[in-house]
N, C-alpha and C positions, 0 to 999 in steps of 0.2 A: 175687856172694855168696861170702864166705870161710867155709870149714869147717876147724876144727882138731880133730884127733883125738889124744887121749893114748893111748899104748900101754904095756902092762905091761912092766916091766924095761927101759925106755928113757927116758933123760932128754930126748930130743928128741920133738917131736910131729910128726904128719903134717899138712901144710897143703895144702888143695886150694882153688883159686879156681874156683868154678863160674860159669857164664854169668850175666850180670846179670838175665836174665829167668827164672831158675830159680824154680820154685814152692816157696816155703818150707814150706807145709803138706804137700805131697807128699814133700818131702825128709825132714821129721820123721817121716812115716809109714814111709818107706823105712828110715830109721835104726832106728825102733822095731821094725819087722819083723825086721831083721837081728839086733838085740840080743835077740830073743825066745828064741833058742837059741844057745848058745856054739859050735855046729858050723856056724852060718851064716857067710856072708862078706858084708861090706858093700862094694858096688861103687859107685864114684862116677866120673863123667866130668868132667874139668876143661874149662875154656873153650877149650882148645887141642885137645880131642878125645882126650886121653890118659885111659886108664882106670886107676883105682887100686883095689886090692883090699885089704881089711883083715879078718883073721879076727875075728869077733865076740867070741870068747873072749879075745882080747888087748886089747880096747878098754877103757880106764878111764874116758874121758869124751869127749863130742862137744860142741863149741862152734860154734854157727851165728852168724856175724856178719852184719851188714847190708851190702847192696850199696851203700848210700848213705854208709857210714861213710868219713870222710876218712882217708887213710893218711899217716902221717908220712913226710917226706922229709928225708934228711940226718941230721945229728947234733942231735937235740932235747935240750933241757936239762931 
């Protein structure tokens, strides 16, 4: 499952690829809890075991993709 996070004052977004068996509803709750206070930190662990921390006060949006979505390869037209 792919998660993309927009961050204030940055043109780039943070992209985290979670394990395929990640619980979508639990993830949405975790994100909602983190966003409930701008002093919180959203912690995510990618499928390689790396941890990513994003201060909630800097998050502009969070997009949760499907683990089943096909990913483009090469130069698409």
